[in-house]
C-alpha positions in Angstrom: 136.0 58.4 120.3 134.0 58.8 123.6 135.5 55.5 124.8 139.0 56.7 124.1 138.3 59.9 126.0 136.9 57.9 128.9 140.1 55.7 129.1 142.5 58.7 128.8 140.7 60.7 131.5 140.5 57.6 133.7 144.3 57.1 133.4 144.8 60.7 134.5 142.2 61.1 137.2 142.1 57.6 138.9 145.6 57.8 140.4 145.0 61.5 141.5 141.7 60.6 143.2 143.3 57.5 144.9 146.2 59.7 146.1 143.8 62.2 147.6 141.9 59.4 149.4 145.2 58.1 150.7 146.4 61.4 152.0 143.0 62.3 153.6 142.8 65.4 155.8 142.7 68.8 154.1 143.6 67.3 150.8 140.4 65.2 150.8 138.3 68.1 152.2 139.6 70.3 149.3 138.7 67.6 146.8 135.2 67.1 148.2 134.7 70.8 148.2 135.5 71.0 144.5 133.2 68.1 143.8 130.3 69.6 145.8 130.8 73.0 144.2 130.7 71.7 140.7 127.8 69.4 141.4 125.9 72.3 143.0 126.4 74.4 139.8 125.3 71.5 137.6 122.1 70.9 139.6 121.4 74.6 139.7 121.7 74.7 135.9 119.5 71.6 135.5 116.7 73.1 137.7 116.7 76.2 135.4 115.5 73.8 132.7 112.3 73.5 134.8 112.1 77.3 135.3 113.3 76.9 138.9 115.8 79.7 139.6 117.9 78.8 142.6 119.8 81.9 143.8 123.6 81.6 143.3 124.3 82.4 146.9 123.0 78.9 147.8 126.2 77.4 146.3 128.6 78.9 148.8 126.1 78.2 151.6 126.1 74.6 150.4 129.9 74.4 150.8 129.6 75.9 154.3 127.1 73.1 155.0 129.6 70.5 153.8 132.4 72.1 155.9 130.3 71.9 159.1 129.3 68.3 158.3 132.9 67.2 157.8 133.9 68.7 161.2 130.7 67.3 162.8 129.4 70.7 163.7 125.8 69.6 163.3 124.3 72.6 165.0 126.0 74.9 162.6 125.0 72.7 159.7 121.4 72.9 160.7 121.8 76.7 161.1 123.0 76.8 157.4 119.8 74.9 156.3 117.7 77.4 158.2 119.6 80.3 156.7 119.0 78.9 153.2 115.3 78.7 153.9 115.1 82.3 155.1 117.1 83.5 152.1 114.9 81.6 149.7 111.7 83.0 151.3 113.1 86.6 151.2 114.3 86.1 147.6 110.8 85.0 146.4 109.2 87.9 148.3 111.4 90.4 146.6 110.8 88.8 143.2 107.0 88.6 144.0 106.9 84.9 143.0 105.0 83.4 145.9 103.6 80.7 143.7 107.0 79.0 143.4 108.2 79.0 147.0 107.6 75.3 147.6 109.3 74.3 144.3 112.4 76.4 144.9 112.7 75.4 148.5 112.4 71.7 147.6 114.9 72.1 144.8 117.4 73.9 147.0 117.1 71.2 149.7 117.6 68.5 147.1 120.7 70.3 145.8 122.2 70.6 149.3 121.5 67.0 150.3 122.6 65.4 147.0 125.7 67.4 146.4 127.0 67.9 150.0 125.3 65.6 152.6 125.8 62.4 150.7 129.4 63.1 149.6 130.4 64.1 153.1 130.3 60.4 154.0 133.4 59.9 151.9 135.2 61.8 154.6 133.5 59.9 157.4 134.6 56.6 155.9 138.2 57.9 155.6 138.2 58.8 159.3 137.4 55.2 160.4 140.2 53.1 162.0 140.9 51.3 158.7 139.3 54.0 156.6 142.1 54.7 154.2 142.2 51.1 153.0 138.4 50.8 152.9 137.8 54.0 151.0 140.5 53.2 148.4 139.1 49.7 148.0 135.5 51.0 147.7 136.5 53.5 145.0 138.5 50.8 143.1 135.6 48.4 143.3 133.1 51.0 142.1 135.3 51.5 139.0 135.6 47.7 138.5 131.8 47.4 138.8 131.2 50.1 136.3 133.6 48.7 133.8 132.4 45.1 134.2 128.7 46.1 134.0 129.5 48.1 130.8 131.3 45.3 129.0 129.1 42.4 130.2 126.1 44.5 129.2 127.5 45.4 125.8 128.6 41.9 124.8 126.3 39.6 126.8 123.3 41.8 127.4 120.0 40.3 126.2 117.4 41.3 128.7 117.1 45.1 128.4 114.4 47.6 129.3 114.1 46.1 132.8 114.5 49.6 134.3 112.7 52.5 132.9 115.2 55.0 134.2 117.9 53.5 132.0 116.5 51.3 129.1 119.9 50.4 127.7 121.1 48.7 130.9 120.7 45.0 130.9 120.2 42.3 133.6 123.4 40.6 132.4 125.3 43.9 132.9 123.9 44.3 136.4 124.8 40.8 137.4 128.3 41.1 135.8 128.9 44.2 137.8 128.0 42.4 141.1 130.2 39.4 140.3 133.1 41.6 139.4 132.7 43.6 142.6 132.6 40.5 144.8 135.6 39.1 143.1 137.5 42.3 143.4 136.5 42.6 147.0 138.1 39.2 147.8 141.3 40.2 146.0 141.4 43.5 148.0 140.7 41.5 151.2 143.7 39.2 150.4 146.0 42.1 149.6 145.1 44.3 152.6 144.2 41.6 155.1 140.6 42.7 155.5 138.0 40.8 157.5 135.3 38.6 155.9 132.6 41.2 157.0 134.6 44.0 155.4 135.1 42.1 152.2 131.4 41.3 151.9 130.3 44.8 152.8 132.7 46.2 150.2 131.5 43.8 147.4 127.8 44.3 148.1 128.1 48.1 148.5 130.1 48.6 145.3 128.3 45.9 143.2 124.7 46.7 144.2 124.4 50.1 145.8 127.0 51.6 143.5 124.9 50.5 140.5 121.8 51.9 142.1 123.6 55.2 142.5 124.2 55.2 138.8 120.5 54.4 138.2 119.4 57.1 140.6 121.4 59.7 138.7 120.0 58.4 135.4 116.5 58.9 136.8 117.4 62.5 137.7 118.7 63.2 134.2 115.7 61.6 132.6 113.5 63.9 134.7 115.4 66.9 133.4 115.5 65.5 129.8 119.3 65.6 129.5 121.9 62.9 128.6 124.7 64.3 130.8 124.7 66.7 133.8 127.2 68.8 131.9 130.0 68.6 129.3 132.7 69.2 131.8 134.6 66.0 131.1 134.7 64.8 127.5 133.3 61.3 127.3 132.4 61.3 131.0 129.7 64.0 131.3 129.7 66.2 134.4 130.7 65.8 138.0 127.3 64.4 138.8 127.9 61.7 136.2 131.3 60.8 137.5 130.5 60.5 141.1 127.0 59.1 140.9 127.9 55.7 142.3 130.1 57.0 145.1 127.4 59.5 146.1 125.0 56.8 147.1 127.6 54.1 148.0 129.6 56.2 150.6 126.7 56.9 153.0 125.3 53.3 152.7 128.8 51.9 153.2 129.4 54.0 156.3 126.1 53.1 157.9 126.5 49.3 157.2 130.0 49.4 158.7 128.7 51.1 161.8 125.8 48.6 162.1 128.4 45.8 162.0 130.4 47.5 164.7 133.4 48.4 162.4 135.0 51.6 163.7 
């Protein structure tokens, strides 16, 4: 039943997300804002499981941080981080909980960086000269990688428990995801006339970094002792679960493109 839900939601959401990536601009900013907002709320709820109460006001401040990052107002973005620290310190003073200031500060910074800073690179990639095509290809390849890793791991997987964060994942599934990503990247390159460097960067980022993004989120959930970040999407978990691969892949993809001089 979960697989059916996953397929149905995929059929609905994949074209919508690709359309937003295609349109870019305020459409993409609005989409990233929704993603960051929901991820913030999910992380805030997860931290409550560890008795770390992040004030709700951090969520809108986090969205302001995302907004300034998108428009490259780094001085304002840093000012938001400073404001968050001041609010947290005052909040703990009022609550007379000085023994948790380091924990709540660290948790809040993690929330901001994970839900806004990383995801802001989706917009940065879109703003590149060939950003529309590259971003759409990256998203498609991440889905291909995820699907290929799932089925190759399910039907061919023998060597499991190789990663403590996700014992069910197999070496065969990991390799299957990489092969599918590279194959898909060459197909995308042929269809959209991409350079060899762009093709290889796409395949490696989606196939390897994308899967590490999934593992990173699995490690976070294991730390909190939960299976899914929330029950927002039946069969898919929460927003953190759905965009775990893109969360790590987007910044790495952008940095590698810049290192190779792709503008």
